[in-house]
ZAMAR-403420 format. One line per field, with one value per atom (N, C-alpha, C): z negated, x, y; residue in three letters. Coordinates in steps of 0.2 Angstrom, whole numbers, m for minus. Example, Ala and Ser with C-alpha at 12.3 -4.5 7.8 and 13.67 -1.06 7.14 Angstrom:
! residues 2
w <- [m39,m39,m39,m35,m36,m39]
u <- [66,62,66,64,68,64]
v <- [m28,m22,m16,m11,m5,0]
res <- [Ala,Ala,Ala,Ser,Ser,Ser]
//
This chain:
! residues 324
w <- [m464,m457,m452,m446,m442,m438,m437,m433,m426,m423,m416,m416,m423,m422,m418,m415,m413,m419,m425,m428,m429,m431,m433,m426,m420,m414,m414,m418,m417,m424,m427,m432,m431,m438,m436,m437,m434,m436,m444,m448,m455,m457,m453,m454,m453,m450,m451,m456,m461,m464,m472,m472,m478,m477,m477,m475,m481,m480,m485,m482,m484,m481,m485,m481,m483,m479,m483,m482,m476,m477,m472,m469,m475,m473,m467,m466,m461,m454,m453,m449,m445,m449,m447,m441,m436,m431,m429,m426,m424,m416,m414,m407,m405,m398,m394,m396,m396,m398,m395,m399,m406,m411,m416,m419,m424,m424,m429,m433,m439,m442,m444,m443,m443,m450,m450,m456,m455,m460,m459,m462,m461,m464,m471,m475,m481,m483,m489,m489,m489,m486,m485,m492,m492,m498,m503,m503,m509,m507,m513,m512,m511,m508,m506,m511,m514,m519,m518,m518,m516,m521,m524,m528,m525,m525,m522,m526,m526,m529,m525,m528,m524,m529,m528,m532,m537,m535,m540,m544,m541,m545,m546,m552,m553,m550,m549,m547,m553,m550,m557,m561,m558,m562,m566,m566,m570,m577,m581,m588,m591,m588,m591,m588,m583,m581,m587,m592,m596,m595,m591,m588,m585,m583,m579,m585,m591,m595,m596,m594,m594,m602,m602,m608,m608,m613,m614,m610,m606,m603,m594,m593,m587,m585,m579,m577,m579,m578,m579,m575,m570,m564,m565,m570,m573,m575,m578,m583,m577,m573,m568,m563,m562,m557,m562,m568,m573,m573,m572,m573,m567,m561,m554,m553,m557,m556,m562,m567,m570,m567,m563,m560,m555,m552,m546,m540,m537,m532,m524,m520,m514,m510,m512,m507,m512,m510,m512,m508,m508,m503,m508,m505,m509,m504,m508,m504,m504,m503,m501,m507,m507,m511,m516,m514,m517,m522,m519,m522,m523,m528,m529,m529,m527,m526,m517,m515,m508,m504,m507,m504,m502,m504,m502,m502,m499,m501,m506,m509,m514,m520,m520,m526,m525,m520,m518,m522,m521,m524,m531,m533,m541,m545,m542,m546,m544,m537,m534,m535,m533,m533,m539,m545,m551,m555,m551,m553,m549,m544,m538,m534,m534,m530,m530,m536,m538,m533,m531,m527,m520,m517,m510,m506,m507,m502,m500,m504,m502,m501,m501,m499,m493,m492,m487,m488,m486,m486,m482,m484,m480,m482,m478,m482,m484,m488,m491,m490,m491,m490,m493,m498,m501,m498,m494,m491,m485,m483,m477,m479,m485,m488,m486,m484,m482,m474,m469,m462,m460,m455,m453,m456,m463,m469,m469,m467,m465,m471,m477,m485,m484,m483,m483,m478,m472,m466,m467,m470,m472,m478,m482,m488,m486,m483,m481,m475,m471,m464,m460,m457,m453,m455,m462,m466,m465,m463,m462,m455,m451,m443,m440,m435,m430,m434,m435,m438,m435,m430,m425,m427,m429,m430,m438,m440,m448,m448,m442,m443,m440,m442,m441,m444,m441,m444,m445,m448,m451,m451,m453,m456,m463,m467,m474,m476,m478,m480,m477,m470,m465,m464,m468,m466,m462,m458,m454,m458,m459,m464,m459,m460,m456,m460,m459,m462,m458,m460,m456,m459,m455,m457,m457,m463,m463,m464,m463,m462,m454,m452,m446,m442,m445,m441,m439,m442,m442,m435,m433,m429,m423,m422,m416,m417,m424,m426,m428,m430,m432,m427,m423,m419,m416,m413,m410,m404,m401,m394,m396,m402,m404,m403,m403,m401,m407,m412,m417,m416,m416,m414,m409,m402,m397,m400,m403,m406,m409,m415,m419,m416,m411,m407,m403,m401,m397,m404,m408,m413,m416,m417,m420,m415,m408,m403,m402,m403,m403,m408,m414,m420,m420,m422,m422,m430,m434,m442,m444,m448,m450,m455,m459,m464,m462,m463,m463,m468,m469,m474,m470,m473,m470,m475,m476,m481,m478,m481,m480,m487,m485,m492,m493,m487,m491,m489,m494,m494,m489,m487,m484,m489,m494,m500,m506,m509,m517,m520,m526,m529,m536,m535,m540,m539,m539,m538,m530,m527,m519,m517,m512,m509,m503,m501,m496,m490,m484,m480,m473,m470,m465,m460,m460,m453,m452,m457,m456,m452,m452,m449,m442,m437,m431,m433,m438,m440,m443,m448,m452,m446,m442,m437,m432,m431,m428,m433,m439,m443,m444,m445,m446,m441,m435,m428,m428,m430,m431,m437,m441,m448,m452,m452,m457,m464,m470,m476,m481,m481,m486,m484,m487,m486,m492,m493,m499,m498,m503,m503,m509,m509,m516,m515,m517,m516,m522,m523,m531,m536,m542,m547,m551,m549,m553,m549,m553,m549,m548,m542,m540,m535,m537,m532,m530,m523,m520,m517,m517,m514,m505,m503,m496,m492,m488,m484,m477,m473,m467,m466,m459,m459,m461,m460,m460,m468,m473,m480,m480,m478,m477,m480,m486,m489,m485,m484,m480,m482,m487,m490,m486,m480,m476,m472,m468,m464,m466,m473,m475,m477,m478,m479,m486,m491,m498,m499,m501,m502,m508,m512,m516,m515,m522,m524,m529,m528,m533,m533,m536,m537,m543,m547,m553,m554,m550,m549,m555,m558,m563,m563,m559,m559,m563,m563,m567,m565,m571,m570,m570,m565,m565,m570,m572,m578,m576,m568,m566,m569,m569,m572,m567,m560,m554,m553,m552,m550,m542,m538,m531,m531,m528,m527,m526,m521,m519,m524,m528,m532,m537,m536,m542,m548,m549,m554,m554,m559,m559,m566,m565,m572,m570,m576,m576,m581,m585,m591,m592,m585,m585,m580,m581,m575,m575,m568,m567,m560,m559,m551,m550,m544,m540,m538,m541,m539,m534,m528,m524,m523,m523,m520,m514,m509,m503,m500,m499,m498,m491,m491,m483,m484,m480,m478,m486,m491,m496,m500,m505,m509,m516,m521,m528,m529,m533,m536,m543,m545,m553,m554,m557,m559,m566,m567,m573,m576,m581,m585,m586,m585,m587,m595,m599,m607,m608,m604,m606,m612,m611,m618,m614,m609,m606,m601,m597,m592,m588,m586,m581,m577,m571,m567,m562,m561,m557,m555,m550,m545,m539,m535,m529,m523,m517,m512,m506,m502,m496,m490,m486,m480,m476,m471,m466,m461]
u <- [270,273,268,267,264,268,266,269,271,268,270,274,276,281,287,290,297,302,302,308,307,300,298,302,299,302,309,314,320,323,320,322,328,333,338,335,339,339,340,338,339,345,350,357,361,358,362,361,356,353,356,362,365,373,375,383,386,393,397,404,407,412,418,423,429,435,439,445,444,440,437,443,448,453,457,457,461,457,451,448,444,445,442,444,440,443,440,442,438,437,431,429,426,424,422,414,410,403,399,395,393,399,401,408,404,407,404,411,410,415,412,416,415,414,409,410,409,410,410,405,402,396,398,393,392,389,388,386,378,374,367,364,359,355,359,364,367,365,362,361,367,366,372,371,376,375,380,377,381,380,385,385,386,382,384,384,388,389,394,392,396,399,402,404,407,414,417,423,428,435,437,438,440,447,449,457,460,466,471,474,473,474,469,464,457,459,457,458,454,450,445,449,454,456,459,464,465,470,473,478,473,467,462,457,459,453,448,447,442,440,433,431,425,421,415,409,411,406,407,415,417,423,423,430,429,422,421,423,425,427,429,435,437,432,426,421,416,414,411,413,419,423,425,424,426,418,412,407,406,407,406,411,417,421,419,417,414,407,403,398,400,406,409,404,401,397,400,397,401,404,400,402,400,404,405,403,398,397,399,403,406,403,398,394,397,403,405,407,411,415,418,422,425,430,433,439,438,438,437,444,445,441,441,447,448,450,449,450,458,463,469,473,477,479,482,485,490,484,480,473,471,469,468,472,478,481,483,482,485,478,471,465,461,458,453,457,463,466,466,467,468,461,456,450,445,443,439,446,451,455,457,454,454,449,444,438,438,444,447,444,447,445,438,434,426,423,427,423,422,415,414,413,416,416,413,410,408,411,412,414,410,412,408,411,407,410,417,418,425,429,429,434,435,431,433,436,437,440,447,450,456,454,458,457,456,449,448,448,447,446,451,458,464,466,465,467,461,456,451,451,453,455,461,466,473,472,468,468,463,459,454,456,459,462,456,457,453,445,445,439,435,437,433,430,433,430,434,432,435,436,441,444,440,438,434,427,424,417,415,419,416,410,408,402,403,400,401,396,396,391,394,391,392,386,387,381,385,380,382,375,377,371,365,367,360,357,359,357,361,359,362,363,369,372,376,373,376,378,384,388,387,386,382,387,389,394,389,385,381,385,391,395,395,388,386,390,392,396,403,406,411,412,407,407,401,400,395,388,387,379,376,368,365,359,358,351,351,345,345,349,350,354,362,363,371,374,381,385,383,383,381,374,369,363,362,365,365,368,373,377,372,368,364,359,356,351,353,358,360,362,364,366,361,356,349,346,347,343,346,353,357,356,355,353,348,348,342,341,344,343,336,332,326,325,332,332,338,336,343,344,350,352,357,356,360,363,368,371,375,375,379,380,383,384,379,376,371,364,359,352,348,343,337,333,332,327,331,330,333,332,331,330,336,337,342,347,353,359,358,358,357,350,348,341,342,337,337,339,342,344,340,335,331,336,342,346,346,346,347,340,334,329,330,334,336,338,343,345,341,337,331,326,323,319,321,327,330,329,331,330,323,318,311,310,310,306,309,315,318,315,310,309,313,320,324,321,325,322,326,331,334,339,339,344,349,354,358,362,363,366,369,373,376,375,380,379,376,371,368,370,373,376,371,366,361,359,354,351,344,342,334,332,327,323,317,316,312,306,299,294,295,294,294,292,297,296,298,294,296,300,302,308,305,300,297,293,296,293,285,284,278,279,276,277,273,275,273,273,268,269,269,267,267,274,276,282,287,288,292,298,303,311,310,314,315,322,323,330,332,338,340,345,347,353,356,363,366,374,373,379,381,382,384,391,395,401,406,406,410,413,413,416,412,406,401,394,390,382,380,374,372,366,365,360,354,352,347,340,334,329,323,325,321,319,314,312,307,311,307,301,295,288,287,293,293,298,300,304,300,301,297,302,309,313,318,320,325,329,335,339,345,347,354,358,357,359,365,366,370,375,381,385,384,384,384,383,379,381,374,372,365,367,365,366,361,362,357,358,352,352,348,352,349,347,341,339,335,333,330,323,322,314,313,318,316,324,323,328,327,330,329,334,334,337,339,344,344,349,348,353,357,364,366,370,370,374,381,387,393,393,388,389,385,382,378,372,371,365,361,363,361,355,353,346,348,341,341,335,335,330,330,324,325,318,318,313,313,309,310,305,306,303,304,300,300,303,304,307,302,303,298,297]
v <- [435,436,433,436,432,428,421,416,420,424,425,432,434,441,438,444,443,440,442,441,432,431,424,419,423,417,418,422,422,418,414,411,406,406,402,393,389,382,382,378,378,377,372,371,379,384,390,396,392,397,397,393,392,393,399,400,403,402,406,409,414,415,413,410,406,410,412,415,420,424,430,433,435,440,435,430,426,425,428,427,433,438,444,447,449,451,458,463,468,467,468,468,472,472,477,477,482,482,477,472,474,470,473,470,465,459,453,451,451,447,441,435,428,426,421,418,409,405,399,395,389,386,384,384,382,375,371,366,367,363,364,366,371,372,376,378,382,388,392,399,404,409,414,420,422,427,434,440,445,450,454,459,466,471,477,483,488,494,499,505,511,517,521,527,525,522,518,520,521,522,529,532,538,539,546,547,545,543,541,547,553,559,562,559,561,561,567,565,559,556,552,544,544,539,533,537,532,526,527,519,516,517,512,510,511,510,514,520,524,527,530,531,528,531,527,530,535,537,539,538,541,534,534,530,523,519,513,507,509,504,498,497,491,487,489,485,483,487,484,478,480,475,468,469,463,459,463,460,456,458,456,450,449,445,438,441,435,431,435,432,428,430,426,425,432,431,429,426,425,432,436,441,448,454,460,466,470,475,481,486,491,497,502,506,513,514,521,525,530,534,528,524,518,521,527,529,537,540,547,550,558,562,562,560,561,554,547,542,541,544,543,537,534,527,526,531,531,530,535,535,526,525,517,512,515,508,510,515,516,515,516,516,511,512,505,499,497,492,488,492,490,487,489,486,481,484,481,477,479,474,466,465,458,453,458,456,458,459,461,455,451,445,443,447,444,451,456,462,464,468,471,478,483,490,494,500,506,512,517,523,528,532,537,543,549,556,558,555,556,553,548,544,548,553,557,565,565,570,569,565,562,562,565,565,559,559,552,546,548,543,538,541,537,531,536,530,523,526,520,515,517,512,508,512,508,504,505,500,494,494,489,485,490,486,483,477,474,474,473,472,479,484,490,493,486,487,493,494,500,507,509,516,521,521,527,525,520,520,518,513,511,508,505,499,493,488,481,477,471,467,459,456,449,444,438,434,430,431,429,425,418,414,413,414,414,421,426,433,437,440,446,452,453,460,464,471,476,481,483,488,495,500,506,512,517,523,529,530,536,543,543,549,551,554,554,558,565,569,567,562,560,555,552,547,548,554,555,554,555,556,549,548,543,543,546,546,538,537,531,531,537,537,538,539,540,534,533,527,523,524,519,517,521,519,513,516,510,504,504,498,494,498,494,491,494,492,485,486,479,474,475,471,468,472,468,464,467,462,455,456,449,444,446,442,438,432,427,425,429,427,429,426,427,434,435,441,446,451,456,461,462,467,473,478,485,488,491,494,499,506,512,516,521,525,530,534,539,535,537,534,538,534,538,542,538,540,540,546,546,552,553,560,561,566,567,574,574,579,579,573,573,573,574,573,568,563,558,561,558,561,559,565,563,562,564,562,555,551,543,540,544,541,537,539,536,528,528,521,518,521,517,516,518,517,512,509,503,498,499,494,492,497,496,492,494,490,483,482,475,471,473,470,469,473,472,472,468,468,471,473,477,482,488,493,497,496,497,503,508,514,517,520,524,531,535,543,546,545,546,542,545,540,539,533,531,525,521,516,518,516,517,511,509,504,506,507,509,505,508,504,502,497,495,501,504,510,510,513,515,521,523,527,534,536,543,546,543,545,542,537,533,526,525,518,513,507,502,496,492,487,480,481,475,475,480,479,484,486,491,487,492,490,491,487,487,491,496,500,501,501,503,508,513,517,513,511,508,512,518,522,522,516,514,511,513,508,511,515,517,524,529,534,540,540,544,543,545,544,552,552,559,559,566,567,570,570,572,571,573,570,571,571,571,563,562,555,555,552,551,548,551,547,541,538,532,527,530,524,521,515,510,509,510,510,515,519,524,523,522,522,527,531,534,533,527,526,521,517,511,511,509,506,500,497,491,489,483,481,478,478,474,468,462,455,452,450,449,441,436,428,430,428,428,421,419,413,412,406,405,408,414,418,421,423,427,429,433,436,436,437,440,446,448,454,454,456,458,463,469,473,472,472,469,476,478,482,480,483,482,481,484,483,478,474,467,469,476,477,482,486,491,489,493,493,487,484,478,478,476,476,469,467,460,459,454,453,449,448,443,445,443,447,441,441,437,442,439,443,445,451,453,448]
res <- [Unk,Unk,Unk,Unk,Unk,Unk,Unk,Unk,Unk,Unk,Unk,Unk,Unk,Unk,Unk,Unk,Unk,Unk,Unk,Unk,Unk,Unk,Unk,Unk,Unk,Unk,Unk,Unk,Unk,Unk,Unk,Unk,Unk,Unk,Unk,Unk,Unk,Unk,Unk,Unk,Unk,Unk,Unk,Unk,Unk,Unk,Unk,Unk,Unk,Unk,Unk,Unk,Unk,Unk,Unk,Unk,Unk,Unk,Unk,Unk,Unk,Unk,Unk,Unk,Unk,Unk,Unk,Unk,Unk,Unk,Unk,Unk,Unk,Unk,Unk,Unk,Unk,Unk,Unk,Unk,Unk,Unk,Unk,Unk,Unk,Unk,Unk,Unk,Unk,Unk,Unk,Unk,Unk,Unk,Unk,Unk,Unk,Unk,Unk,Unk,Unk,Unk,Unk,Unk,Unk,Unk,Unk,Unk,Unk,Unk,Unk,Unk,Unk,Unk,Unk,Unk,Unk,Unk,Unk,Unk,Unk,Unk,Unk,Unk,Unk,Unk,Unk,Unk,Unk,Unk,Unk,Unk,Unk,Unk,Unk,Unk,Unk,Unk,Unk,Unk,Unk,Unk,Unk,Unk,Unk,Unk,Unk,Unk,Unk,Unk,Unk,Unk,Unk,Unk,Unk,Unk,Unk,Unk,Unk,Unk,Unk,Unk,Unk,Unk,Unk,Unk,Unk,Unk,Unk,Unk,Unk,Unk,Unk,Unk,Unk,Unk,Unk,Unk,Unk,Unk,Unk,Unk,Unk,Unk,Unk,Unk,Unk,Unk,Unk,Unk,Unk,Unk,Unk,Unk,Unk,Unk,Unk,Unk,Unk,Unk,Unk,Unk,Unk,Unk,Unk,Unk,Unk,Unk,Unk,Unk,Unk,Unk,Unk,Unk,Unk,Unk,Unk,Unk,Unk,Unk,Unk,Unk,Unk,Unk,Unk,Unk,Unk,Unk,Unk,Unk,Unk,Unk,Unk,Unk,Unk,Unk,Unk,Unk,Unk,Unk,Unk,Unk,Unk,Unk,Unk,Unk,Unk,Unk,Unk,Unk,Unk,Unk,Unk,Unk,Unk,Unk,Unk,Unk,Unk,Unk,Unk,Unk,Unk,Unk,Unk,Unk,Unk,Unk,Unk,Unk,Unk,Unk,Unk,Unk,Unk,Unk,Unk,Unk,Unk,Unk,Unk,Unk,Unk,Unk,Unk,Unk,Unk,Unk,Unk,Unk,Unk,Unk,Unk,Unk,Unk,Unk,Unk,Unk,Unk,Unk,Unk,Unk,Unk,Unk,Unk,Unk,Unk,Unk,Unk,Unk,Unk,Unk,Unk,Unk,Unk,Unk,Unk,Unk,Unk,Unk,Unk,Unk,Unk,Unk,Unk,Unk,Unk,Unk,Unk,Unk,Unk,Unk,Unk,Unk,Unk,Unk,Unk,Unk,Unk,Unk,Unk,Unk,Unk,Unk,Unk,Unk,Unk,Unk,Unk,Unk,Unk,Unk,Unk,Unk,Unk,Unk,Unk,Unk,Unk,Unk,Unk,Unk,Unk,Unk,Unk,Unk,Unk,Unk,Unk,Unk,Unk,Unk,Unk,Unk,Unk,Unk,Unk,Unk,Unk,Unk,Unk,Unk,Unk,Unk,Unk,Unk,Unk,Unk,Unk,Unk,Unk,Unk,Unk,Unk,Unk,Unk,Unk,Unk,Unk,Unk,Unk,Unk,Unk,Unk,Unk,Unk,Unk,Unk,Unk,Unk,Unk,Unk,Unk,Unk,Unk,Unk,Unk,Unk,Unk,Unk,Unk,Unk,Unk,Unk,Unk,Unk,Unk,Unk,Unk,Unk,Unk,Unk,Unk,Unk,Unk,Unk,Unk,Unk,Unk,Unk,Unk,Unk,Unk,Unk,Unk,Unk,Unk,Unk,Unk,Unk,Unk,Unk,Unk,Unk,Unk,Unk,Unk,Unk,Unk,Unk,Unk,Unk,Unk,Unk,Unk,Unk,Unk,Unk,Unk,Unk,Unk,Unk,Unk,Unk,Unk,Unk,Unk,Unk,Unk,Unk,Unk,Unk,Unk,Unk,Unk,Unk,Unk,Unk,Unk,Unk,Unk,Unk,Unk,Unk,Unk,Unk,Unk,Unk,Unk,Unk,Unk,Unk,Unk,Unk,Unk,Unk,Unk,Unk,Unk,Unk,Unk,Unk,Unk,Unk,Unk,Unk,Unk,Unk,Unk,Unk,Unk,Unk,Unk,Unk,Unk,Unk,Unk,Unk,Unk,Unk,Unk,Unk,Unk,Unk,Unk,Unk,Unk,Unk,Unk,Unk,Unk,Unk,Unk,Unk,Unk,Unk,Unk,Unk,Unk,Unk,Unk,Unk,Unk,Unk,Unk,Unk,Unk,Unk,Unk,Unk,Unk,Unk,Unk,Unk,Unk,Unk,Unk,Unk,Unk,Unk,Unk,Unk,Unk,Unk,Unk,Unk,Unk,Unk,Unk,Unk,Unk,Unk,Unk,Unk,Unk,Unk,Unk,Unk,Unk,Unk,Unk,Unk,Unk,Unk,Unk,Unk,Unk,Unk,Unk,Unk,Unk,Unk,Unk,Unk,Unk,Unk,Unk,Unk,Unk,Unk,Unk,Unk,Unk,Unk,Unk,Unk,Unk,Unk,Unk,Unk,Unk,Unk,Unk,Unk,Unk,Unk,Unk,Unk,Unk,Unk,Unk,Unk,Unk,Unk,Unk,Unk,Unk,Unk,Unk,Unk,Unk,Unk,Unk,Unk,Unk,Unk,Unk,Unk,Unk,Unk,Unk,Unk,Unk,Unk,Unk,Unk,Unk,Unk,Unk,Unk,Unk,Unk,Unk,Unk,Unk,Unk,Unk,Unk,Unk,Unk,Unk,Unk,Unk,Unk,Unk,Unk,Unk,Unk,Unk,Unk,Unk,Unk,Unk,Unk,Unk,Unk,Unk,Unk,Unk,Unk,Unk,Unk,Unk,Unk,Unk,Unk,Unk,Unk,Unk,Unk,Unk,Unk,Unk,Unk,Unk,Unk,Unk,Unk,Unk,Unk,Unk,Unk,Unk,Unk,Unk,Unk,Unk,Unk,Unk,Unk,Unk,Unk,Unk,Unk,Unk,Unk,Unk,Unk,Unk,Unk,Unk,Unk,Unk,Unk,Unk,Unk,Unk,Unk,Unk,Unk,Unk,Unk,Unk,Unk,Unk,Unk,Unk,Unk,Unk,Unk,Unk,Unk,Unk,Unk,Unk,Unk,Unk,Unk,Unk,Unk,Unk,Unk,Unk,Unk,Unk,Unk,Unk,Unk,Unk,Unk,Unk,Unk,Unk,Unk,Unk,Unk,Unk,Unk,Unk,Unk,Unk,Unk,Unk,Unk,Unk,Unk,Unk,Unk,Unk,Unk,Unk,Unk,Unk,Unk,Unk,Unk,Unk,Unk,Unk,Unk,Unk,Unk,Unk,Unk,Unk,Unk,Unk,Unk,Unk,Unk,Unk,Unk,Unk,Unk,Unk,Unk,Unk,Unk,Unk,Unk,Unk,Unk,Unk,Unk,Unk,Unk,Unk,Unk,Unk,Unk,Unk,Unk,Unk,Unk,Unk,Unk,Unk,Unk,Unk,Unk,Unk,Unk,Unk,Unk,Unk,Unk,Unk,Unk,Unk,Unk,Unk,Unk,Unk,Unk,Unk,Unk,Unk,Unk,Unk,Unk,Unk,Unk,Unk,Unk,Unk,Unk,Unk,Unk,Unk,Unk,Unk,Unk,Unk,Unk,Unk,Unk,Unk,Unk,Unk,Unk,Unk,Unk,Unk,Unk,Unk,Unk,Unk,Unk,Unk,Unk,Unk,Unk,Unk,Unk,Unk,Unk,Unk,Unk,Unk,Unk,Unk,Unk,Unk,Unk,Unk,Unk,Unk,Unk,Unk,Unk,Unk,Unk,Unk,Unk,Unk,Unk,Unk,Unk,Unk,Unk,Unk,Unk,Unk,Unk,Unk,Unk,Unk,Unk,Unk,Unk,Unk,Unk,Unk,Unk,Unk,Unk,Unk,Unk,Unk,Unk,Unk,Unk,Unk,Unk,Unk,Unk,Unk,Unk,Unk,Unk,Unk,Unk,Unk,Unk,Unk,Unk,Unk,Unk,Unk,Unk,Unk,Unk,Unk,Unk,Unk,Unk,Unk,Unk,Unk,Unk,Unk,Unk]
//
């Protein structure tokens, strides 16, 4: 990265690059734009770890729910939650479609709460399309409360481990669009401009790039363009029930190994896996065999990743990258 880049000029003092969330539920506040969830400083030098996954909890009336124990092939949310709990990350990002099929509050309390509920005090959520099958995603916002941000928006930001972390609402039609001039786009531009972090991570439900039962969403180009211009480093999504890791990409289906964003689809939270054989030309890794979570270690100017299967014997993927 050039020493004269705008992002480099915004670099944080080292003391701010190692932060951990402590008792977030007690200090999270919904503010006027840009929304910023508060975090507290950590001991100098400790790495900050994040687990990320979406497409999680079966409806409790599903024939595969089995009292929350699931089957060997479906409703595996308990085992993914146990995997994350054992790893004890500092934060958990849930990538939408957290509760099937309609995201009702009663289903959240009967299914999601019995698996991922134990991780709630370190969870940062975004809504998926299934959450909006309940009017205005009311069950989602009732369950997560202030953690989900303003219920009319569903987007917010925070700082974790010295990184700027942005939760975006990719249910564009529900919040006035996702273009650069939409309310979310205007907020995102301001939020990015206000950040002095050297590394940035964004997460949402729908992916810009993926292949399978769902196509990548070109309608997210506006948000991706803003992130790309600000030299964001990571974008995480779910929606497709698989694991995909992509090349460094620009917003318009053009690989960019110098300034591109590294993105993942991690729709492996437990509900089901898709059996499609389609593979994106931009994917470096695609797997549809394993439930599990993506673990990120956020460092000072770099990060590493590891996908871990809940079976402890399934697919895995790992690597590292420097921030843009």
